C-alpha positions as CSV (number, residue, x, y, z in Angstrom):
1,M,136.3,101.7,102.2
2,K,133.8,104.3,100.3
3,L,131.9,102.9,97.7
4,M,133.2,105.6,95.5
5,Q,136.7,103.7,96.1
6,L,135.6,100.5,95.2
7,Y,134.0,101.4,92.0
8,A,137.3,103.0,90.8
9,A,139.7,99.8,92.2
10,M,137.3,98.0,89.6
11,K,136.7,100.4,87.1
12,S,138.6,98.4,84.5
13,D,136.2,95.3,85.0
14,L,132.9,98.1,86.0
15,Q,133.6,99.1,82.4
16,A,133.9,95.7,80.8
17,I,130.6,95.0,82.2
18,E,128.9,98.8,81.3
19,D,130.3,97.9,77.1
20,Q,128.6,94.7,77.5
21,M,125.7,96.2,78.2
22,A,125.5,98.8,75.4
23,I,126.5,96.0,72.7
24,T,124.2,93.5,74.0
25,V,120.6,96.4,73.6
26,A,121.7,97.4,70.7
27,S,119.8,97.3,67.8
28,D,119.2,97.5,64.1
29,L,115.6,99.5,65.0
30,P,116.9,102.9,66.1
31,T,114.0,103.0,68.6
32,L,114.2,100.6,69.9
33,S,117.6,100.7,70.4
34,E,117.3,104.0,71.5
35,A,114.9,103.1,74.4
36,S,117.0,100.4,75.4
37,L,119.8,102.4,75.8
38,H,118.2,105.7,77.5
39,L,118.1,104.3,80.6
40,L,121.8,102.4,80.2
41,K,123.0,105.6,79.9
42,A,121.4,107.3,82.8
43,G,123.6,105.2,84.8
44,G,122.9,104.0,88.2
45,K,124.8,102.3,91.3
46,R,125.8,98.7,89.7
47,I,125.2,97.2,92.8
48,R,124.5,93.5,91.3
49,P,127.5,94.0,88.6
50,I,129.2,94.8,91.7
51,F,128.2,92.1,93.9
52,V,129.3,89.5,90.7
53,L,132.3,90.6,90.3
54,L,133.2,90.8,94.2
55,S,131.5,86.9,94.7
56,G,133.9,85.8,91.6
57,K,136.5,86.6,93.9
58,F,135.9,83.4,95.6
59,G,136.5,81.2,92.9
60,T,138.5,81.6,90.0
61,Y,138.3,85.0,88.9
62,S,137.7,85.9,85.2
63,V,136.2,88.9,83.9
64,E,135.1,87.2,80.6
65,T,133.4,84.7,82.5
66,L,131.3,86.7,85.2
67,K,130.5,89.8,82.5
68,R,128.4,87.0,81.5
69,V,126.4,87.0,84.5
70,A,126.9,90.5,85.7
71,V,125.4,92.0,82.5
72,P,121.9,89.3,82.3
73,L,121.6,90.5,86.2
74,E,122.0,94.3,85.6
75,L,119.8,94.0,82.2
76,I,116.7,92.2,83.5
77,H,117.2,94.6,86.7
78,M,116.7,97.7,83.8
79,A,113.8,95.7,82.5
80,T,111.9,95.3,85.4
81,L,112.4,99.4,86.0
82,V,110.8,100.1,82.4
83,H,108.0,97.6,82.9
84,D,107.5,99.3,87.0
85,D,107.5,102.6,85.4
86,V,104.3,101.5,83.0
87,I,102.4,100.6,85.8
88,D,103.4,103.5,87.9
89,D,102.7,105.6,85.4
90,A,106.2,107.4,86.8
91,N,107.4,110.1,84.8
92,I,111.3,110.1,86.1
93,R,114.1,108.0,87.1
94,R,117.6,108.5,88.0
95,G,116.8,112.4,87.2
96,Q,115.5,111.6,83.5
97,L,112.9,111.1,81.4
98,T,111.2,107.3,81.7
99,V,111.2,105.3,78.7
100,K,107.7,105.3,78.6
101,S,107.1,109.3,79.4
102,K,109.8,109.8,76.5
103,W,108.1,107.8,74.1
104,D,104.5,105.8,75.6
105,N,103.4,102.6,77.1
106,R,103.5,100.4,73.9
107,I,107.3,101.2,73.1
108,A,107.9,100.9,77.3
109,M,107.0,97.1,77.1
110,Y,108.5,96.2,74.7
111,T,111.3,97.7,75.5
112,G,111.4,95.9,78.7
113,D,110.6,92.7,77.0
114,Y,113.0,92.9,74.5
115,I,115.7,93.7,77.1
116,Y,114.9,90.6,79.2
117,A,115.6,88.4,76.3
118,K,118.7,90.4,75.3
119,A,119.8,89.5,78.6
120,L,119.0,85.4,78.5
121,T,120.8,85.2,75.3
122,V,124.2,86.8,76.8
123,I,123.5,84.1,80.3
124,T,123.1,81.1,77.7
125,E,127.2,81.2,77.1
126,L,127.8,79.8,80.2
127,D,127.6,76.1,80.0
128,K,126.2,76.2,83.4
129,P,122.8,74.2,83.9
130,R,122.6,75.6,87.6
131,I,123.2,79.1,86.8
132,H,120.1,78.8,84.1
133,Q,118.0,77.4,86.7
134,V,118.7,79.6,89.6
135,L,117.8,82.2,87.0
136,S,114.9,80.7,85.6
137,G,113.3,80.4,88.9
138,S,114.0,83.9,90.4
139,I,112.9,85.6,87.3
140,V,109.5,83.7,88.3
141,Q,109.6,84.6,92.2
142,M,110.4,88.3,91.0
143,V,107.7,88.6,88.5
144,I,105.1,87.1,91.8
145,G,106.5,90.2,93.7
146,E,105.3,92.2,91.5
147,M,102.1,90.8,91.0
148,E,101.8,90.9,94.7
149,Q,102.6,94.6,94.7
150,I,100.0,95.6,92.5
151,R,97.5,93.4,94.2
152,D,98.4,95.5,97.7
153,F,98.1,98.9,96.0
154,F,96.1,100.8,98.5
155,N,96.0,98.1,100.8
156,V,96.2,99.5,104.6
157,D,95.7,96.5,106.0
158,Q,98.5,94.1,104.8
159,S,100.7,92.7,107.7
160,V,104.4,93.7,107.8
161,R,105.4,89.4,107.3
162,N,103.2,90.3,103.3
163,Y,105.2,93.4,102.7
164,L,108.8,91.6,103.9
165,L,107.1,88.6,101.5
166,R,106.9,91.0,99.0
167,I,110.1,92.7,99.1
168,R,112.3,89.4,98.9
169,R,110.4,88.4,95.5
170,K,110.9,91.8,94.0
171,T,114.5,92.9,95.4
172,A,116.0,91.2,97.4
173,L,115.9,88.3,95.1
174,L,117.8,89.5,92.5
175,I,120.6,90.5,94.5
176,A,121.3,87.6,96.4
177,I,121.9,85.5,93.3
178,S,123.9,88.5,92.0
179,C,126.1,87.4,94.8
180,Q,125.2,83.3,94.3
181,L,125.6,83.1,90.6
182,G,129.2,84.8,90.6
183,A,130.2,82.2,93.0
184,L,129.0,79.6,91.4
185,A,130.3,80.7,87.8
186,T,133.2,81.3,88.7
187,D,133.2,77.4,90.8
188,A,133.8,78.7,94.4
189,P,133.5,76.1,96.7
190,P,129.3,75.4,98.1
191,R,129.8,76.6,101.2
192,A,131.2,80.2,100.0
193,S,128.0,80.1,97.2
194,H,125.6,79.4,100.1
195,A,127.0,81.9,102.7
196,L,126.8,84.9,99.6
197,Y,123.1,84.3,98.9
198,R,122.5,84.8,102.3
199,F,124.4,87.2,102.5
200,G,123.2,89.1,99.2
201,Y,119.5,88.3,100.5
202,N,119.8,90.3,103.6
203,V,121.6,93.3,102.1
204,G,118.3,92.9,99.7
205,M,116.1,93.1,102.2
206,A,118.1,96.3,103.7
207,F,119.0,97.8,100.4
208,Q,114.8,97.8,99.4
209,I,113.7,99.2,103.3
210,T,116.1,101.9,103.1
211,D,114.9,103.1,98.9
212,D,111.1,103.1,101.2
213,L,112.5,105.4,103.4
214,L,114.2,107.7,101.3
215,D,111.0,107.9,99.2
216,L,109.5,109.2,102.4
217,C,113.3,111.5,103.8
218,G,115.3,111.6,100.9
219,T,115.4,115.2,98.3
220,E,114.1,115.0,94.6
221,K,117.6,116.0,93.9
222,A,119.1,113.2,95.7
223,I,116.6,110.3,95.1
224,G,116.1,111.4,91.2
225,K,112.1,111.0,91.9
226,P,109.9,113.4,94.0
227,P,109.4,112.6,97.8
228,G,106.3,110.4,98.3
229,S,105.9,108.7,94.9
230,D,105.5,105.5,96.6
231,L,102.4,106.6,98.4
232,R,100.7,108.5,95.3
233,Q,101.3,105.1,93.1
234,G,99.7,103.0,96.1
235,N,102.7,101.4,97.6
236,I,102.2,101.1,101.0
237,T,105.8,100.6,102.5
238,L,107.3,99.4,106.1
239,P,107.9,103.0,107.2
240,V,104.3,103.6,106.3
241,L,102.9,100.2,107.6
242,Y,104.5,101.4,111.2
243,A,103.2,104.5,111.4
244,L,99.7,103.2,111.0
245,Q,100.6,101.3,114.2
246,D,100.3,104.9,115.8
247,A,96.9,105.4,117.0
248,S,98.0,109.4,117.7
249,I,98.1,109.6,113.9
250,K,96.2,106.2,112.6
251,D,93.2,107.8,110.8
252,K,94.7,111.0,109.4
253,L,97.0,109.1,107.6
254,L,94.1,106.7,106.6
255,E,92.3,110.1,105.4
256,E,95.5,111.2,103.8
257,I,95.5,107.9,102.1
258,E,92.5,107.7,100.7
259,L,92.4,110.9,99.8
260,I,95.4,110.1,97.3
261,K,93.7,106.8,96.3
262,I,90.6,108.4,95.1
263,S,91.9,110.9,92.8
264,E,94.2,108.1,91.3
265,G,97.5,109.7,92.1
266,V,96.8,113.4,91.5
267,A,96.6,114.2,95.1
268,N,99.7,115.5,97.1
269,S,101.2,113.0,98.8
270,A,103.1,115.9,101.3
271,A,100.5,115.8,104.3
272,A,101.1,111.7,104.6
273,V,104.4,111.9,104.3
274,K,104.7,114.8,106.9
275,L,102.8,112.3,108.8
276,V,104.7,109.2,108.4
277,R,107.6,111.3,109.0
278,S,106.5,112.6,112.2
279,S,105.9,109.0,113.8
280,S,108.1,105.8,114.5
281,G,107.3,104.5,111.3
282,I,110.9,105.7,109.8
283,K,112.8,104.8,113.4
284,K,111.3,101.5,113.5
285,A,111.9,101.0,109.8
286,E,115.6,101.6,109.8
287,E,116.0,99.8,112.8
288,M,114.6,96.5,110.7
289,A,117.0,97.3,107.9
290,S,120.1,97.6,110.3
291,R,119.0,94.0,111.4
292,Y,119.3,92.4,108.0
293,I,122.5,94.4,107.7
294,A,123.6,92.4,111.2
295,K,123.0,89.1,109.6
296,A,124.2,89.9,106.1
297,L,127.9,90.7,107.8
298,K,126.8,87.0,110.1
299,A,126.8,85.6,106.6
300,L,130.4,86.4,105.5
301,E,132.4,85.6,108.6
302,G,132.9,82.0,107.6
303,L,134.4,83.1,104.0
304,P,138.0,83.0,103.6
305,D,140.0,86.4,105.0
306,I,140.6,88.4,101.4
307,P,139.7,91.6,100.0
308,A,136.7,91.0,98.6
309,K,135.1,90.1,101.9
310,R,136.3,93.1,103.3
311,N,134.4,94.9,100.7
312,L,131.3,93.2,100.3
313,A,131.1,94.4,104.2
314,D,132.0,97.5,103.6
315,I,128.9,97.9,100.8
316,A,126.9,96.6,103.4
317,R,127.4,98.9,106.1
318,I,127.1,102.0,103.2
319,V,123.6,100.3,102.0
320,A,122.2,100.9,105.5
321,K,123.6,104.7,105.6
322,R,122.9,106.0,101.9
323,S,121.1,108.7,100.9
324,Y,120.7,108.1,97.0
């Protein structure tokens, strides 16, 4: 099943989540309300709500219950994007002006804080302590991941292991708990929630690696931001780390990265991007993403053979091959 077919099949439940997100972030303060709705209106893949809903199929499915998980998780993701754009000084997100660009950094920071807080008010409607424990612990880890990324800006000596630990916290964890909490919310068997967590974690790792590849190989129209944005911000991703292992281009690539660094992101990253594209770094990163997808599919094997299982497997395969 193609992703758009899956979205169409789940249209009413996804719309219930979309409507609830808009209601949740609405505010009596016009600027806060407009800024909060700005990114929401720009759309997105809504991959986390999809995972919540599909994982809920392994228990007693209820969209009223599941939206109290899906809405907070997607809002938390959105809040991190608003904050990220301030840190990265990014002007474009999903083809639209970022909150910090349309308003300013102060409005963006408080908007992100507001969305975070509103997300938590929704999930507290569920009387399931384990869900709150998992979510709060994950938010802590996500913040650590963001801090690690700042620490490693322009750090060309970091290891592949450091990169993987960082994206585990920054990206994979939220996707993993989207699957886990969907199962917990609907009282799915513990074995299912554990398997779904492993599935989500591995898909999340592949998702971020693919994002990093698209930043180097995609077009601005497809990815909604200028290619090479990560390098301009100092974010040394997996394809770049692998490219730096290529002795034939290492010195030139280091020189280009240093030029970007001393220009404080003003220098054009096209030359550095071209070098990475010409290296084996792209292929090696693609192979790493494929290994994570294989692990994700393996995690599903012990689950009941219901349509949701096949849908999750389809999404995993799509993640590895997506172009946006």
